[in-house]
C-alpha positions, 0 to 999 in steps of 0.5 A, spaced: 148 373 185 151 376 192 156 370 191 158 372 184 159 379 185 163 378 191 167 373 187 168 378 181 170 384 186 175 379 189 179 377 183 178 384 180 181 387 186 187 383 185 189 386 178 187 393 181 192 393 187 198 389 185 201 394 180 202 400 185 206 395 189 211 393 184 217 398 186 217 396 193 217 388 191 223 390 186 227 394 192 225 389 197 227 382 193 232 385 188 228 383 183 231 384 175 227 387 170 225 380 167 222 378 174 218 384 174 215 383 168 213 376 170 210 378 176 206 383 172 204 378 167 204 371 170 197 373 173 194 375 166 197 369 162 194 363 166 188 367 167 187 367 160 189 360 159 184 357 164 178 361 162 176 356 156 178 350 159 174 351 166 168 354 162 168 347 158 169 343 165 164 347 168 159 346 163 160 338 164 161 337 171 158 342 174 160 350 176 159 349 184 165 345 185 169 348 180 168 355 183 170 352 190 176 349 187 178 356 183 177 360 189 180 356 194 186 356 190 186 363 189 186 364 196 192 359 198 196 362 192 195 369 195 198 367 202 204 363 199 206 369 194 206 374 201 211 369 204 215 369 198 223 370 199 225 371 192 221 373 186 221 366 183 216 365 189 211 371 187 211 369 180 209 362 181 204 364 186 201 369 181 201 363 176 197 359 181 192 365 182 191 366 175 189 359 174 184 360 180 181 367 178 180 364 170 176 358 173 172 363 178 171 368 172 168 363 167 164 359 173 161 366 175 159 368 168 156 361 166 152 361 173 149 368 171 147 365 164 145 359 166 140 361 171 137 368 169 135 371 162 132 377 159 132 383 163 134 379 169 141 377 166 142 384 164 141 386 171 146 381 174 151 382 169 151 390 170 152 388 178 158 384 176 161 390 172 159 394 178 163 390 182 169 391 177 168 398 177 168 398 185 175 394 185 178 399 180 176 404 185 178 401 191 185 397 189 190 403 187 187 407 193 188 401 198 194 399 195 197 406 196 195 407 203 198 400 205 205 402 202 204 409 206 203 407 213 207 400 213 214 399 212 215 398 204 218 391 206 212 389 209 207 393 205 207 389 199 206 383 202 200 386 205 198 387 198 198 380 196 194 378 201 189 384 201 184 380 197 184 373 201 179 375 207 174 377 201 176 370 198 174 367 205 168 370 206 166 369 198 168 361 200 163 361 206 157 364 202 159 359 196 158 353 200 152 356 203 148 359 197 151 356 191 146 350 188 149 343 189 152 340 182 148 335 179 152 329 176 155 330 169 151 331 164 149 325 160 151 325 153 156 331 154 164 330 153 170 333 155 175 334 149 182 334 152 186 334 146 182 340 144 183 344 150 190 342 150 191 345 143 187 351 145 192 352 151 198 351 147 196 356 142 194 361 147 200 361 151 205 361 145 201 367 143 202 371 149 209 368 151 213 373 147 208 379 149 208 378 156 216 377 157 222 380 154 225 375 149 230 375 143 227 376 136 228 369 134 225 366 140 219 370 139 218 368 132 219 361 134 213 362 139 209 365 134 210 360 129 208 355 134 202 359 136 199 359 129 201 351 128 197 350 135 191 354 132 191 350 125 192 343 129 186 345 134 181 347 128 182 341 124 182 337 130 175 340 132 172 338 126 174 331 126 172 330 133 165 333 132 165 329 126 166 323 130 160 325 135 164 328 140 162 335 143 168 340 141 171 346 145 170 350 139 162 349 138 160 350 131 153 353 133 157 358 137 162 360 131 157 360 126 153 365 130 155 372 127 152 375 133 157 372 137 162 374 133 161 381 132 160 382 140 166 378 141 170 383 136 166 389 140 169 386 146 176 385 143 178 392 141 174 395 147 177 392 153 184 392 150 184 400 148 181 402 155 186 398 159 191 401 155 188 408 155 189 408 163 196 405 163 199 411 159 195 416 162 198 413 169 205 414 166 203 421 164 201 423 170 207 420 174 212 421 170 210 427 165 207 431 171 211 428 177 205 426 181 206 421 186 202 414 185 197 415 190 195 422 187 195 419 180 190 414 183 185 419 186 185 423 179 183 416 175 179 414 180 173 418 177 173 413 171 172 407 175 167 410 180 163 412 174 163 405 171 161 402 177 155 407 178 153 407 170 153 399 170 148 399 175 143 401 170 146 400 164 142 394 163 136 399 162 139 402 156 140 395 153 133 393 154 130 400 151 135 401 145 139 394 144 146 394 141 145 402 139 146 404 146 153 400 146 155 404 139 153 411 142 157 409 148 163 407 144 163 414 140 163 418 146 169 414 148 172 416 142 171 423 143 173 423 150 180 420 148 180 426 143 179 430 149 185 427 153 190 428 147 187 436 146 187 437 153 195 435 155 197 439 149 193 445 149 190 446 157 195 450 161 198 445 167 194 449 173 187 447 169 189 440 166 187 436 172 180 438 173 179 437 165 183 430 166 178 428 172 172 430 168 174 426 162 176 420 166 169 420 169 166 421 162 170 415 160 167 411 166 160 412 164 162 410 157 165 404 160 159 402 164 154 403 158 159 398 154 162 393 158 156 389 161 151 391 156 156 388 150 156 381 155 149 381 155 148 382 148 153 377 146 152 371 150 145 371 148 148 367 142 150 361 147 148 354 145 144 351 150 149 347 155 155 351 153 154 358 157 161 357 160 165 356 154 161 361 151 163 366 156 170 363 157 171 365 149 168 372 150 173 373 156 179 370 153 178 375 147 179 380 152 185 377 156 188 377 149 187 384 147 189 387 154 195 383 154 197 385 147 194 392 148 198 394 154 205 391 152 204 395 145 201 401 147 205 402 153 211 400 149 210 405 144 209 411 149 216 409 152 219 408 145 217 415 143 219 418 149 226 415 148 227 419 142 226 426 146 219 427 144 215 431 149 211 427 154 204 430 151 206 428 144 208 421 146 201 421 150 198 423 143 201 418 139 199 412 144 192 415 144 191 415 137 192 407 137 187 407 142 182 411 138 184 406 132 182 400 136 175 404 138 174 405 131 174 398 130 170 396 136 165 401 133 165 398 126 163 391 129 157 394 134 154 398 128 154 392 124 151 388 129 146 394 130 144 393 122 144 385 123 139 386 128 134 390 124 134 386 118 
């Protein structure tokens, strides 16, 4: 469990620390707008692409060797990125780091789901979410300190390797404590065509979202994504009929509990990241705070999530899916509070109000993130915990990429029409409330299903 938590902290710290260093990277390497977009998006792109294939490979060939491979690749690519002499080298390194992180993440959740169950699994997943919350607290603050006390041309390089020492320590712990893999499971098979089609569908869907393309190119990419998804569906049915073990396991997709839990995660995860993104833009651009100051204001959310995740498993054990539904209602109220406060509360009193709301948002996140994972992964078929965890995380990664691009774009677009910062934030947050409402509908439906 220590190895799994350490791996979670290492990979999530990477996501939390980079954003604050982008202006320094842009100035140091004279990066174009398109290159900056790719630096930010490349990690998420390959992270999402790696999840399901790595989860399936872990189910078949063993998790330890996949875990060690992913962690080694993650560390090496971080060092290469820090040595970059032009933006394309950073982009290539970030693409490689995303593959490593996706491989690690699917093995971590697969290991937890394989080896513990019931309250112990809930507690373990809560610890994993706590690591994510601590990474969210540490990343922006650590990044701000490095950029403040080191030369900007050198400081951003430190940001790209700040997680490497954590990766090395985790690698040593993994060699020592992770149980050695058995030989490939008899009767299990890898579906290479299905994995390639799924990767193509995911990549083509994300490509026009994470980078600026023409309307024609975006339309071609989306048509290609739909075509690959349709081909994937028909191939999986044919492969299963021929006696193979498909990526899209029929028992997994047929499980209404798994579908509803994945829907909860889909809309929840994207909305939370989008909320934090537009609030950070508002604090920096609308209120004029320095990035480090804005990071401190938003720190309460990650810290509260880290604390709440440590005992959120108890809520699952006692209240089940109802606890998740009530937490989503709480988050909706928090977002409405954000909207009201930025438009009604005087500036001199606004920061304390935002800090309190951020803490309440973190409490809600701690009661949704890990508990929903526990409740959803209950429906993973035997021998397929890795692919089930991969699909769950893939839904979150797709949601995060689309939501961040769409909601942030809406916020900036509304500002471009001379609307006030407060009004632009309110419109962007209204979209997030709609996403949270859809997550709530799925949570309530699953609550009723469990009572039948």
